[in-house]
N, C-alpha and C positions, 0 to 999 in steps of 0.2 A: 229710223224704220220708215219701208215705204209706208204701213198706217198715219204715223204721224204728218209727215211729205200730205199726204190724201188730204187731211184734216186739213191741214194749213193752207194748201190749194182752194178747197172747198168755202174754208170760211173768208180768207181773201173775196175768191169770187160772190160771196153772200151778201157777205157784207161791203161790198164795195161798188153794186148791182147798181146799175141806174135805175128801173123797177123795185117798185116796193115790195119786199116778201115775203105772206110771211105761212110761215108751215102749223097747219094745224089738223089734230087726229079727226077720228068720228065723230066723236060730243059734239066737234066744230068748238074748242078748243085749242087757245097757239100754244102754239109749243115750240116755234123759236120766231123773233120775229125780225128781219133786217136796220140797218139803220136809216134807210132809207123810209120806209115802214113809220119806225119810232118818229120820225121827223114830221109825218102827212099826217098818220093817225093816235098817237099822242095827243092826252090832252094835255099837258105841257109835261114839262123837265122831269118832274117827279113818277108820269105816268106808264106802268111796268106795261106791255101786250102780253106778256108771257100770263099765263092759266086764266083770261079772259076768254068770255063767248066773244067768238067773233062777229054775233052780230050785235055787241055790244057796242062795236068803234064802226060800224054801217048804217048809212041813212035809212028808215027804217024802210023809203019808199024802194029800195034796194038789197031790202032783205028777203024776199022772196024771189029772186035770182034769184041769190045765189045760194040758199037753202034746194032748189030743185039742181044748181050746178052743183053740189055738195052730193044731192042723192047721188046722181047721172055719174058721180066720178068713179073710179077704178082706182084701187088702192095704188097710190105712186103719179097718180096723172095730177097731172094743172087746171089750173082757169084762170082768163084773164078775161078781163070787163073794165070798163072805168064805172067808178065809184063814188058817188058823190061823201064826205067825210061827214063826222057831226062833233058838237060842242059839249059842253056839258050838260047844257039842256035841251041838245036836239035840236038843236037849229043848223041850218042846213052850213058847212065850213068851207070848202072848195069842192068842183071835179076831180078828180084824176085818175 
């Protein structure tokens, strides 16, 4: 069907994107994350991003910027910016 074809195309584009993509709800809970986002933001292979607070994977120095952007977005809008990732002890990991 057309719907299943649309889903297959979306899934391929979403998961194979060069950029990390995280879809979050109004409460900043991760609803979906593509493969690149898991490679960058997951603390290890068993760490799933889904249902986590977006702020838990963003370095504390970037959290205010993320909150301001999230409050200003309209439903369905997007935001892009380089962010620092963190490890389990909230140490700087990498700039993405």
